[in-house]
C-alpha positions in Angstrom: 15.3 -0.6 20.4 17.1 -0.2 24.7 17.3 3.4 24.4 16.2 3.5 28.2 15.6 0.7 30.8 12.2 -1.1 30.6 9.4 -0.6 33.2 8.4 -3.8 34.2 4.8 -3.8 36.3 2.3 -5.7 36.6 -0.4 -5.7 34.5 -3.7 -4.6 36.4 -5.9 -4.0 33.6 -7.8 -7.4 33.5 -11.7 -6.2 33.1 -14.0 -7.3 35.8 -15.3 -10.6 35.6 -18.7 -11.1 33.8 -18.6 -7.5 32.0 -19.2 -9.6 28.5 -21.9 -12.5 30.4 -24.6 -13.1 27.8 -22.7 -11.4 24.8 -20.7 -13.4 22.0 -18.0 -12.8 19.8 -19.9 -13.8 16.0 -19.2 -13.6 12.4 -22.0 -12.3 10.4 -22.5 -12.5 7.2 -24.5 -9.3 6.4 -26.2 -8.9 3.1 -27.1 -5.3 2.5 -27.1 -1.9 4.3 -30.7 -2.3 5.7 -29.2 -5.1 7.9 -26.4 -3.4 9.1 -27.7 -0.1 9.6 -30.1 -1.9 12.0 -27.8 -3.9 13.4 -25.9 -0.7 14.3 -29.1 1.1 15.7 -29.6 -1.9 17.8 -25.8 -1.9 19.1 -24.4 -4.4 17.8 -20.4 -3.8 17.9 -17.9 -4.6 15.1 -14.9 -5.8 16.2 -13.2 -5.3 12.7 -11.7 -1.9 11.9 -14.9 -0.9 10.2 -18.8 -2.3 10.2 -19.6 -3.2 6.5 -21.6 -5.8 4.6 -19.8 -8.9 4.0 -18.4 -11.5 6.4 -17.5 -9.2 10.0 -16.8 -10.0 13.5 -19.0 -8.4 15.6 -20.3 -8.4 19.5 -24.1 -10.1 19.8 -26.1 -10.1 22.4 -29.4 -12.1 23.0 -30.8 -9.4 21.0 -28.6 -9.3 18.3 -28.9 -12.9 17.8 -32.5 -12.7 17.8 -32.8 -10.1 14.9 -30.1 -12.1 13.0 -32.2 -15.4 13.2 -35.4 -13.3 12.3 -33.7 -11.8 9.6 -32.4 -14.5 8.3 -28.7 -13.1 8.7 -26.2 -16.1 8.5 -23.7 -16.3 11.4 -21.5 -18.5 13.5 -20.2 -17.9 17.1 -16.7 -17.7 17.9 -16.5 -17.0 21.5 -19.0 -17.6 24.0 -17.2 -16.4 27.1 -15.5 -13.4 26.2 -14.1 -12.8 29.9 -11.8 -15.8 29.7 -10.7 -14.9 26.3 -9.6 -11.9 27.3 -8.3 -13.1 30.9 -6.3 -15.6 28.4 -5.0 -12.5 26.3 -3.9 -10.4 29.5 -1.9 -13.4 30.8 0.1 -14.0 27.8 0.4 -10.1 27.8 2.1 -10.7 31.7 4.4 -13.5 30.4 5.6 -11.3 27.2 6.5 -8.8 29.7 8.6 -11.1 31.9 10.3 -12.5 29.0 11.0 -8.7 27.8 11.8 -9.9 24.2 11.9 -6.5 22.5 12.7 -4.2 25.3 10.1 -1.7 25.7 8.0 -2.8 22.6 7.6 -6.5 24.7 4.0 -5.4 25.3 1.5 -2.5 24.7 2.1 0.1 27.4 -0.7 2.4 29.2 -1.1 6.6 28.8 1.0 7.1 31.9 4.1 4.8 30.8 3.8 6.7 26.9 4.3 10.0 28.8 6.9 8.8 30.9 9.1 7.1 27.7 8.0 10.7 26.1 9.7 12.7 28.9 12.6 10.4 29.0 13.1 11.3 25.3 13.1 14.8 25.9 15.6 14.3 28.5 18.2 12.5 26.7 17.9 14.8 23.1 17.3 18.3 24.6 18.4 19.6 21.0 16.0 17.8 19.0 13.1 16.8 20.8 10.6 18.9 23.0 7.4 17.4 24.5 4.3 19.4 24.2 0.7 19.3 25.4 -1.5 19.4 22.2 -5.1 19.7 24.4 -6.5 18.2 27.4 -9.9 15.7 27.2 -13.4 15.4 28.8 -11.9 14.0 32.2 -9.0 16.4 32.2 -5.8 14.0 30.9 -3.2 15.6 28.7 -2.9 14.8 25.0 0.8 15.1 24.9 3.0 15.1 21.2 6.5 15.5 20.8 8.5 17.7 18.1 11.5 16.5 16.9 14.0 18.4 14.5 17.5 19.7 14.1 18.9 22.7 16.3 18.8 26.0 14.7 16.1 27.9 12.9 13.4 25.6 11.6 10.8 28.8 10.4 10.6 27.7 7.2 11.3 23.7 7.5 8.8 21.7 6.1 6.3 20.1 8.7 5.3 16.5 9.0 2.4 15.0 11.5 2.1 11.4 12.4 -0.6 10.3 15.5 -1.9 7.1 16.7 -5.0 6.1 18.4 -7.8 8.2 17.4 -9.9 4.8 18.5 -8.9 3.5 21.9 -9.2 -0.3 21.5 -6.5 0.1 18.5 -3.4 -0.5 21.0 -0.7 -1.1 18.5 -1.5 2.3 16.7 0.2 3.8 20.0 3.2 1.6 19.5 4.2 2.4 16.1 4.4 6.4 16.9 6.6 5.4 20.0 9.0 3.4 17.9 9.1 6.0 15.4 10.3 8.5 17.6 12.6 6.1 19.1 14.1 5.9 15.7 14.5 9.0 14.8 16.5 10.4 17.9 18.5 7.5 18.0 19.4 8.0 14.4 20.1 11.7 15.1 24.1 12.4 14.1 24.4 8.3 13.8 22.5 7.8 10.4 23.3 10.4 7.6 20.0 10.3 6.3 18.0 11.2 9.3 20.5 13.8 10.2 19.7 15.6 6.8 16.1 14.9 7.1 16.1 16.5 10.8 17.6 19.3 9.1 15.3 20.1 6.6 12.4 18.7 8.6 10.4 19.0 11.7 8.3 16.1 12.5 5.3 16.3 15.0 4.2 13.0 16.6 1.2 12.6 18.9 0.9 8.8 19.8 -2.5 8.7 21.8 -5.1 11.7 20.4 -7.7 9.6 22.5 -6.1 9.3 26.4 -9.7 9.1 27.9 -10.8 6.0 25.6 -7.4 4.3 25.8 -7.4 4.3 29.7 -10.8 3.1 29.7 -9.7 -0.2 27.6 -7.2 -0.7 30.2 -9.2 -0.3 33.2 -10.5 -2.8 35.7 -14.2 -1.5 34.7 -14.1 -0.3 31.9 -14.3 -2.3 27.9 -11.5 -3.7 26.2 -13.1 -2.9 23.0 -14.4 0.5 23.4 -13.7 2.6 20.7 -14.8 6.5 21.1 -13.8 8.9 23.5 -15.8 9.4 26.7 -18.1 12.0 26.6 -21.0 12.6 28.8 -24.1 11.8 26.2 -26.5 12.1 29.4 -27.3 8.3 29.2 -26.6 5.2 28.8 -24.1 5.3 25.6 -21.3 7.6 26.2 -18.6 9.1 23.7 -18.2 10.4 20.2 -16.1 8.6 17.6 -13.2 10.6 17.0 -12.4 9.9 13.4 -16.2 10.9 12.5 -16.2 14.5 14.1 -13.8 16.2 12.0 -15.4 18.9 10.0 -15.0 17.8 5.9 -18.0 15.8 5.3 -19.1 15.7 8.8 -22.2 13.4 9.1 -22.5 12.3 5.7 -23.9 9.2 6.2 -21.3 7.2 5.4 -20.3 4.8 8.0 -22.0 7.2 10.5 -24.5 7.6 13.2 -26.4 9.8 15.3 -27.1 7.5 17.7 -25.2 8.1 20.8 -25.0 4.1 21.1 -23.3 3.7 18.2 -19.8 3.0 17.4 -19.5 5.7 14.7 -21.6 8.3 16.5 -20.5 11.6 15.0 -21.0 14.1 17.9 -23.6 16.6 18.2 -21.5 18.9 15.8 -18.6 18.7 14.0 -15.4 19.3 16.4 -17.4 18.8 19.2 -14.7 16.9 21.0 -11.8 18.4 22.8 -9.8 16.3 21.6 -10.5 16.6 17.8 -10.4 20.4 18.3 -6.8 20.5 19.8 -6.0 18.0 16.8 -7.3 20.5 14.5 -5.5 23.7 16.2 -2.3 21.9 16.1 -2.7 21.8 12.6 -4.1 25.2 12.1 -0.8 26.3 14.0 1.7 23.9 11.2 2.1 26.7 8.1 4.3 24.2 6.5 2.7 20.9 6.9 3.1 18.5 4.1 2.4 15.4 5.2 0.3 13.6 7.4 -0.4 9.7 8.8 -3.2 8.5 10.9 -2.3 5.2 12.3 -5.2 2.4 12.9 -5.7 -0.8 13.2 -6.5 -3.6 11.9 -6.5 -4.4 8.4 -2.9 -3.8 6.8 -3.9 -1.0 4.3 -2.4 2.5 3.5 -5.6 4.6 3.0 -5.6 7.6 0.1 -8.2 10.5 0.3 -10.9 10.6 -0.2 -12.4 8.5 2.5 -16.0 10.5 1.9 -16.2 9.9 -1.7 -15.2 8.3 -4.8 -14.1 11.4 -6.3 -10.6 12.0 -7.9 -8.5 13.7 -4.6 -5.9 16.7 -5.5 -2.6 16.0 -7.0 -3.9 12.1 -7.8 -0.9 10.9 -9.6 1.0 12.2 -6.1 -0.9 10.7 -3.4 -0.8 7.3 -5.3 2.8 7.7 -6.0 3.6 8.4 -2.0 0.9 5.7 -1.2 2.7 3.0 -3.2 6.1 4.0 -1.9 5.1 3.7 1.6 3.2 0.2 1.1 6.5 -0.6 -0.7 8.8 0.2 2.2 6.4 -1.7 4.5 6.6 -5.1 2.6 10.5 -4.7 2.2 11.0 -5.2 5.7 9.0 -8.5 6.8 7.4 -9.3 3.5 3.9 -7.9 4.9 1.3 -6.6 2.6 -0.2 -3.3 3.2 -2.4 -2.9 0.0 -2.5 1.2 -1.1 -5.9 2.6 -2.1 -9.0 4.7 -1.1 -11.2 3.9 1.2 -13.6 3.2 -1.2 -11.7 0.8 -3.4 -10.5 -1.2 -0.3 -12.8 -0.8 2.5 -15.9 1.4 2.7 -16.7 5.2 2.8 -16.6 7.1 5.8 -17.1 10.9 6.4 -15.9 13.1 9.0 -12.4 11.5 9.2 -9.3 13.1 10.2 -7.3 12.9 6.8 -9.9 14.2 4.5 -9.9 17.3 6.7 -6.1 17.4 6.3 -6.0 16.8 2.4 -8.7 19.8 2.2 -6.4 22.2 3.8 -3.4 21.1 0.8 -1.2 18.4 2.7 -0.9 14.8 1.8 -2.4 13.0 4.3 -2.9 8.9 4.9 -4.6 6.6 7.1 -2.4 3.3 7.5 -4.2 0.3 9.0 -1.7 -1.5 10.8 -1.7 -5.5 11.6 -3.2 -7.8 11.4 -5.4 -8.6 8.3 -8.6 -10.1 10.2 -8.2 -12.3 13.2 -7.0 -12.0 16.0 -7.9 -8.5 15.6 -7.1 -5.7 18.0 -5.9 -8.4 20.1 -2.3 -8.1 18.5 0.0 -11.0 20.1 2.7 -9.0 21.7 5.5 -10.5 19.8 4.0 -8.8 16.8 4.3 -5.5 18.3 8.1 -5.2 17.2 7.7 -6.2 14.1 4.8 -4.1 13.3 6.6 -0.9 14.4 9.7 -2.1 12.1 7.6 -2.1 8.8 6.0 1.2 9.6 9.1 2.7 10.5 10.5 2.0 6.8 6.9 3.2 5.6 7.1 6.4 8.0 10.9 7.1 6.2 9.7 6.6 2.7 7.3 9.6 3.7 9.8 11.2 4.9 12.2 10.5 1.8 9.3 11.1 -0.5 8.7 14.9 0.6 12.4 15.8 0.4 12.1 15.8 -3.3 10.0 18.5 -4.7 9.2 16.7 -8.3 7.4 13.0 -8.1 7.7 10.8 -10.7 5.4 8.1 -11.0 4.6 5.1 -13.8 1.0 4.1 -14.2 1.8 0.9 -15.6 4.9 0.1 -13.3 8.4 0.1 -14.5 9.4 -2.4 -17.2 11.2 -5.5 -15.9 12.3 -6.9 -19.4 12.3 -6.2 -22.8 12.3 -8.1 -26.0 16.0 -7.6 -27.6 16.7 -5.0 -30.7 13.1 -3.6 -29.7 12.2 -0.1 -28.0 10.3 -0.6 -24.4 7.6 2.0 -24.2 7.4 3.7 -20.6 4.6 5.8 -19.4 5.9 8.5 -16.8 4.2 11.0 -14.5 6.0 14.1 -13.8 5.0 16.4 -11.5 5.7 19.3 -9.2 5.3 18.2 -5.3 5.2 21.6 -4.3 5.8 25.0 -5.9 8.1 24.3 -8.8 7.4 25.0 -12.4 9.1 22.6 -14.4 10.4 22.7 -17.9 8.8 20.4 -20.1 11.0 20.1 -22.9 13.6 19.2 -20.2 12.6 15.5 -19.7 15.5 13.3 -20.8 16.0 9.5 -20.6 19.9 8.5 -19.5 20.3 5.0 -20.6 23.3 2.7 -21.4 23.6 -0.8 -22.1 25.4 -2.6 -19.0 26.6 -1.6 -15.9 29.7 0.5 -16.7 30.3 3.3 -19.4 28.5 6.8 -19.9 25.1 6.9 -20.3 23.4 8.1 -23.5 20.9 10.9 -23.2 17.3 10.4 -25.0 14.7 13.0 -24.8 11.5 12.0 -23.1 8.4 13.1 -25.1 5.6 15.1 -23.0 2.3 14.1 -23.9 0.1 16.6 -22.2 0.1 17.5 -18.6 2.0 15.7 -16.3 2.0 12.9 -19.0 5.3 11.8 -20.2 6.3 8.9 -22.5 10.0 7.7 -22.6 11.1 5.0 -25.2 14.2 2.4 -23.9 16.2 0.7 -26.1 16.7 -2.7 -25.6 20.2 -4.0 -26.6 20.1 -6.4 -29.7 22.7 -9.1 -28.0 21.0 -9.1 -24.8 22.8 -6.8 -22.4 20.8 -5.3 -19.6 19.7 -1.8 -20.1 20.4 0.8 -17.3 18.6 4.0 -16.9 17.7 7.2 -14.8 15.3 10.2 -15.7 15.7 14.0 -15.0 14.0 17.1 -15.6 14.7 20.7 -15.0 12.5 23.6 -13.4 12.7 27.0 -13.7 14.6 27.6 -10.6 17.5 25.9 -12.4 17.2 22.9 -10.6 17.6 19.3 -11.8 15.4 16.8 -10.8 16.5 13.0 -10.8 14.6 9.8 -10.6 15.6 7.7 -9.1 18.0 9.6 -6.5 21.4 9.7 -6.0 23.2 7.2 -7.9 20.6 4.7 -8.2 19.5 3.6 -11.7 16.6 1.8 -13.0 17.4 -1.7 -15.2 15.4 -3.8 -17.8 16.5 -7.3 -19.0 16.6 -8.8 -22.1 14.0 -11.5 -22.9 13.7 -14.3 -25.7 10.5 -15.5 -26.5 9.2 -18.8 -25.4 5.8 -18.8 -26.3 3.2 -16.5 -27.6 -0.6 -16.3 -27.6 -2.0 -13.4 -29.2 -5.3 -14.7 -29.0 -6.5 -13.7 -32.5 -7.4 -17.5 -33.2 -8.8 -19.6 -30.3 -6.1 -21.4 -28.0 -8.5 -23.9 -26.9 -7.3 -23.8 -23.2 -8.8 -25.6 -20.5 -11.8 -23.8 -18.9 -14.7 -24.2 -16.7 -17.5 -21.9 -15.5 -18.2 -19.2 -18.1 -14.4 -18.8 -19.1 -14.4 -18.1 -23.0 -12.6 -17.2 -26.2 -14.1 -14.4 -27.8 -15.0 -10.9 -28.3 -15.8 -8.8 -25.1 -19.1 -7.1 -25.3 -18.4 -4.3 -22.9 -20.7 -5.9 -20.5 -21.4 -5.8 -16.8 -20.1 -3.7 -13.9 -22.8 -4.1 -11.8 -20.0 -2.5 -9.5 -16.4 -1.4 -10.9 -16.1 -1.1 -14.8 -17.7 -3.3 -17.6 -15.6 -5.6 -19.7 -13.9 -4.1 -22.7 -15.1 -3.6 -25.9 -12.2 -5.6 -28.0 -8.8 -6.9 -27.1 -5.7 -5.1 -26.0 -4.6 -5.8 -29.9 -6.9 -7.4 -32.1 -10.7 -8.6 -31.4 -10.5 -11.5 -29.7 -9.5 -12.4 -25.7 -10.2 -14.8 -23.2 -12.6 -14.1 -20.4 -14.7 -15.1 -17.6 -18.1 -14.6 -18.5 -17.5 -11.9 -21.7 -21.0 -10.8 -21.5 -21.4 -9.5 -18.0 -20.2 -10.0 -14.2 -19.1 -13.1 -12.5 -21.6 -14.8 -10.5 -22.2 -14.6 -6.6 -21.2 -17.6 -4.4 -18.8 -18.7 -7.2 -16.9 -21.7 -6.3 -13.5 -21.2 -8.0 -13.4 -21.8 -12.0 -10.1 -21.9 -14.0 -8.4 -21.0 -17.2 -5.5 -23.5 -18.1 -3.0 -23.4 -20.6 -1.4 -26.7 -22.0 1.7 -28.1 -20.8 4.8 -25.9 -21.5 8.4 -27.1 -22.5 10.8 -25.1 -20.4 13.9 -27.6 -20.3 17.2 -25.2 -20.7 15.8 -22.0 -19.9 16.5 -20.0 -16.8 14.5 -17.0 -15.2 11.4 -17.6 -17.2 8.4 -14.9 -16.8 5.2 -14.7 -17.5 3.6 -11.2 -19.5 0.5 -10.4 -20.4 -2.5 -7.8 -20.9 -5.1 -7.7 -17.9 -8.0 -6.1 -18.1 -9.8 -7.0 -14.3 -12.3 -5.9 -12.4 -12.8 -7.9 -8.7 -14.0 -6.6 -5.1 -11.6 -6.6 -2.5 -10.5 -10.3 -1.2 -12.5 -9.8 2.0 -15.1 -11.2 -0.4 -14.2 -12.0 -4.1 -10.7 -13.4 -5.7 -9.1 -13.2 -8.7 -5.8 -15.1 -9.2 -3.1 -17.1 -10.9 -1.4 -19.9 -10.2 1.4 -22.0 -11.8 3.2 -26.0 -11.8 6.1 -27.1 -12.8 6.5 -31.1 -14.4 3.0 -31.8 -13.3 2.9 -31.3 -10.0 1.0 -29.3 -7.2 -0.4 -25.9 -8.3 1.5 -22.5 -6.7 -0.4 -19.0 -6.5 1.7 -16.7 -8.1 -0.6 -13.8 -7.7 -3.9 -13.1 -5.9 -5.4 -9.7 -5.5 -5.0 -7.9 -2.1 -7.4 -5.0 -3.1 -10.2 -4.2 -5.1 -9.0 -3.8 -8.8 -11.4 -1.8 -11.2 -9.3 -1.7 -14.8 -10.5 1.0 -17.2 -7.8 0.1 -20.0 -5.7 -2.6 -20.8 -2.6 -3.0 -18.0 0.4 -4.9 -19.3 1.7 -7.1 -16.3 4.5 -9.6 -15.9 5.4 -12.1 -13.0 8.5 -14.0 -12.4 8.1 -17.6 -12.6 11.5 -18.6 -11.8 11.3 -19.5 -8.0 8.1 -20.9 -8.5 9.0 -23.9 -10.7 12.6 -24.0 -9.6 14.1 -26.2 -12.5 11.4 -28.1 -13.9 11.2 -29.4 -17.7 7.6 -28.5 -18.2 4.8 -25.5 -17.0 1.1 -25.0 -16.9 -0.4 -21.8 -16.1 -3.8 -21.0 -14.5 -6.1 -18.0 -14.1 -8.7 -18.6 -11.6 -11.9 -16.7 -10.9 -13.7 -17.1 -7.5 -14.2 -17.6 -5.0 -17.2 -14.8 -4.7 -19.8 -13.7 -1.7 -23.2 -13.8 -1.9 -23.4 -9.7 -3.2 -21.4 -7.3 -5.6 -20.7 -8.3 -8.7 -17.9 -7.3 -11.0 -17.0 -8.0 -14.4 -13.8 -10.1 -14.1 -10.8 -11.5 -15.8 -10.0 -10.5 -19.3 -6.7 -11.8 -20.6 -4.8 -11.1 -24.3 -1.3 -11.6 -25.7 0.1 -13.5 -23.3 3.9 -14.3 -23.4 6.2 -16.7 -22.1 9.7 -15.3 -22.1 13.1 -16.4 -20.7 15.7 -13.7 -19.7 19.3 -13.6 -20.5 22.0 -13.6 -18.8 24.8 -14.4 -21.0 25.4 -11.3 -22.8 28.9 -9.3 -23.0 29.0 -5.6 -23.0 30.6 -4.2 -26.1 29.9 -7.7 -28.1 28.2 -5.7 -31.6 27.6 -8.8 -33.5 26.4 -10.9 -30.8 29.3 -13.8 -31.4 29.9 -13.8 -27.5 33.4 -12.0 -27.2 34.8 -8.3 -27.8 37.3 -8.3 -30.1 38.3 -6.4 -33.4 35.2 -7.6 -35.8 33.1 -5.3 -33.2 35.3 -2.3 -33.9 35.2 -2.9 -37.8 31.4 -2.9 -37.3 31.3 0.0 -35.8 33.4 1.3 -38.5 31.6 0.4 -41.4 28.1 1.3 -40.1 29.3 4.9 -38.5 27.1 7.6 -38.7 23.2 8.2 -37.8 21.3 5.2 -36.3 17.4 5.2 -37.0 15.8 3.1 -34.3 18.2 0.5 -32.4 21.3 -0.7 -34.1 23.8 -3.1 -32.8 26.6 -1.2 -33.3 25.4 2.0 -31.3 26.9 0.5 -28.0 26.0 3.8 -26.2 22.6 4.2 -27.3 22.4 7.9 -28.2 21.1 7.5 -32.3 24.6 8.2 -33.4 27.5 5.4 -34.1 30.6 7.1 -33.1 33.8 7.0 -31.2 31.8 6.8 -27.8 31.1 3.7 -29.4 34.5 2.5 -30.6 35.6 3.3 -26.4 33.1 1.5 -25.1 34.1 -1.4 -27.2 37.6 -1.2 -26.5 37.0 -0.5 -23.1 35.1 -4.1 -22.5 38.1 -5.9 -24.7 
């Protein structure tokens, strides 16, 4: 974005030579909480977004190395000369600024540069943007924010808050909010969607919550890896972790410390810090706050509440629907995965954090951990700043779109990609008001048609209980795709639709190539503890135990049907026989899954395929912890992976795993290999490939009520009548 001319300066942030003398970057393999706590108390600092059991990069001096050797903690030295490492990184930044690719986003910017740009935005767009001071830091720096909204009375508008840089060393968490600011002001009166959003929403953005700490990471005598603010703790260990200083579950013991030398020091009391106080007071001043994002780095995650416990948050279906929307939107830009889930699922529990406090006040609040997933950690290459900003703008826009709707539609099992011809496809739905609407449960309606033109039939959606509904989507007997959308009314007379606008969802029609229902042993190739049989409900040291039956029937294929998978497990495979798929297109794998596996930093579950006996290609691998508590139907498209192969083999893998937590692993049932039809013709009643008089006669001879799915019911409303005749005539 080139709203303003780029300011090019010589980087002066190279830290003092010798600052890190005697300190190394290591990758430590921590086995238990005692080891972790002792390292924290000794002042070892994590270079991950958190310190945790398992494998994590850390700063070790000689005393930490001595302790690690004494306690038999495995570690490997990654970098012995940190000063040289930092110098090379600063030189790469200088070069990036000189090239100028990405304009203002070619390199990271200091507190002064950010403030200058905020003022330039206000000057260029005074009708919609206003800069304000949120508060003042320990060292007297202003915490600046910006309000963006359309002209006019904004009193009743929804309010959204986004902030960055509670943690000083997380530089890209400053650039992302700044990029979002640019996109919004540039989109005003140019992008109709942004214009509409700003007419109903006030957006408040605070790019740098921790100016003192942030400036310290740039200062010649500072510390590039500084995390905290700059409170004077009357000793050698300064600062408080601002994201442990919030009043919700403050000092609860999860990823916290009362040691001033710790990077997760909670402070002398909740809200002891002027930065946390200022942001608290800002939130309190926003009566219509509905959504919030706290940007951090790194790990590529969308973290839901709660961070401080494994309890279910309020409006959990809405929380998950929005986090999935954000994750999907981010993925759509550059193909980068930001896994959505809770801190307990994906990272660790942490007490006294900003989003938990906001959630407790009633808003939808998330932490987004930005690029990268791992190395090089906080030192993101400058050429990745702009892509990170672009994908997270998409995530921010997903949040804005979500809150424009007063009703949330979510799908606990996902939306189906295909179904079998002539069958009903069951679709569980959660429908829930986001704000104050009261829904009329008996008005939930499925609007469905075969093909891409003509009228939609209406079918009632069953209300099960609470927010849970079930739709039955008819799949045509002749292979025409089903298009559909969903609606429900509220007591204020409004009709709420999913998807928005004129968009529709689609279900393809499949034919079965192969089916294994597991009622008999398919005798697939196994290694390790893979076996066919009855699951026993065992395991569950972490996550959930195995089931006690299959998804249908008694038997499954699973990894260790007696309990959990092993520690330090090498990859163990379950492999199908070779399957003939010649002359088939759009091949899909579908099966029922009951899987529990730790996050992929530690343990792995995956699916691979190969065509014509070639190399194995990964089809899916877990991108987060998975804790299935019921059977889940999943499907995967094999077409791009196997191309035009005549045969295919499918492989499920358990492992590798680390030496710590164990979960119950894979259970698999009702495996199908399907091919999607793409030759069906809309209006073809008798499936002969043409639309002609025989189709009209078929409709006339079957006139009247249709039970289930009928070929002549071309407008699938359960009745064969004049609308079906018109559909045939329209496609003659």
